[in-house]
Structure formats: C-alpha cells, structure tokens
Wavefront OBJ file of the C-alpha trace (Angstrom):
o trace
v 107.724 87.648 72.405
v 104.977 89.569 70.770
v 101.917 87.575 71.726
v 100.224 86.809 74.970
v 100.365 83.301 76.328
v 97.253 83.300 78.473
v 95.410 81.111 75.986
v 98.099 78.458 76.401
v 98.083 78.346 80.187
v 96.653 75.378 82.011
v 93.089 76.238 83.105
v 93.165 77.974 86.473
v 96.775 79.090 86.112
v 95.929 82.738 85.456
v 93.845 82.853 88.620
v 96.744 81.356 90.592
v 99.154 83.927 89.122
v 96.793 86.766 90.046
v 96.445 85.528 93.641
v 100.212 85.069 93.894
v 100.857 88.558 92.514
v 98.505 90.117 95.062
v 99.420 87.933 98.059
v 101.852 90.380 99.694
v 100.996 93.519 97.753
v 98.823 96.471 98.525
v 95.653 96.592 96.471
v 96.398 96.786 92.743
v 94.304 97.629 89.697
v 94.067 95.244 86.763
v 96.627 96.962 84.540
v 99.207 96.883 87.369
v 98.498 93.180 87.992
v 99.031 92.346 84.312
v 102.257 94.373 84.258
v 103.539 92.669 87.409
v 102.926 89.208 85.921
v 104.645 90.207 82.693
v 107.613 91.789 84.494
v 108.045 88.905 86.946
v 107.901 86.342 84.123
v 110.553 88.329 82.231
v 108.076 89.057 79.415
v 107.216 85.395 78.798
v 103.651 85.766 80.115
v 101.560 88.612 78.785
v 98.048 88.829 80.110
v 95.574 90.545 77.824
v 92.517 92.360 79.129
v 90.181 89.819 77.537
v 91.541 87.160 79.899
v 92.465 89.287 82.916
v 89.190 90.997 83.776
v 87.012 87.873 83.541
v 89.536 86.070 85.791
v 89.447 88.932 88.314
v 85.656 88.807 88.270
v 85.607 85.012 88.814
v 87.978 85.361 91.774
v 85.874 88.141 93.266
v 82.617 86.179 92.860
v 84.257 83.193 94.598
v 85.268 85.431 97.516
v 88.999 85.046 96.843
v 89.480 88.735 96.011
v 87.826 91.900 97.258
v 87.733 95.127 95.345
v 87.222 98.816 95.886
v 87.121 101.795 93.565
v 89.912 104.348 93.669
v 92.001 106.651 91.515
v 94.887 105.321 89.460
v 98.267 106.993 89.033
v 96.745 108.794 86.027
v 93.858 110.148 88.124
v 91.420 107.764 86.471
v 88.810 105.739 88.282
v 90.049 102.157 88.688
v 88.998 99.048 90.570
v 91.654 97.907 93.054
v 91.890 94.254 94.070
v 93.300 92.560 97.162
v 93.391 88.948 98.344
v 91.005 87.724 101.034
v 91.881 85.119 103.672
v 90.001 82.562 101.556
v 92.110 83.642 98.585
v 95.317 83.001 100.535
v 94.119 79.521 101.488
v 93.175 78.782 97.870
v 96.574 80.029 96.675
v 98.331 77.686 99.118
v 96.293 74.727 97.826
v 96.831 75.647 94.179
v 100.557 76.286 94.633
v 101.051 72.872 96.273
v 99.147 71.175 93.464
v 101.072 73.131 90.829
v 104.390 72.126 92.432
v 103.419 68.436 92.264
v 102.485 68.745 88.565
v 105.653 70.659 87.648
v 107.829 68.096 89.431
v 106.014 65.204 87.724
v 106.448 66.790 84.288
v 110.141 67.427 85.024
v 110.587 63.739 85.912
v 108.933 62.626 82.661
v 110.977 65.079 80.582
v 114.279 64.129 82.229
v 116.541 62.262 79.796
v 116.711 58.534 80.467
l 1 2 3 4 5 6 7 8 9 10 11 12 13 14 15 16 17 18 19 20 21 22 23 24 25 26 27 28 29 30 31 32 33 34 35 36 37 38 39 40 41 42 43 44 45 46 47 48 49 50 51 52 53 54 55 56 57 58 59 60 61 62 63 64 65 66 67 68 69 70 71 72 73 74 75 76 77 78 79 80 81 82 83 84 85 86 87 88 89 90 91 92 93 94 95 96 97 98 99 100 101 102 103 104 105 106 107 108 109 110 111 112
C-alpha cells in the first residue's frame, strides 16, 4: 500500500506501537522505529515523520521515553530513544485496554 495509515489510527495507537517496538530493544532512532513498525505490520502501517516525531516528543515529555544523542549507521547525528519504567507500565495498561477493544469489535463483527 502506498500511503501511510497513521492518520487512520485510533488516537494514542501510534504511541502504543512506539512503546511496544522499543520495549525489548536497545535504543533506536526514529527512522529505525518507523521501519520496525512497518516491517512488523507487513507494510500495512507506514509511519510518516510528521506523525512519528511529535509522538516521540509527547512520550518523552510524559517521561515514558528517554533519549540520548548518538551516531546513526550512516555516521549522522541521531536521537536514540528507549523506554522508561513508567513507559513499560503505560504500555501494559494500554495493551490491556487495546485487547479489550479489539475483542469487543471482533464480537460485534462476528456473523450472527
């Protein structure tokens, strides 16, 4: 699919996907996070920079991510993000809520 779907996600979903992507990973820069989401979703979800970097900033301001500057694989300066303990707790809450919503929608959509 040629277009990104971030504008169609339920509010807060991108933040949850970012936290989930980083939960067991070493620190990653934004481009790597977007690629991981795209790859894991089998190219269904494409996160554009206009949505990704504001979401990363919101998560950092809320204390759910921490960041540090480093060099990327291309020897360019990049900001690397990792999940904080508060971010892990928030991910657990969000994932449980998401699971309830997905199951409820599946029940409604199930043929009678």
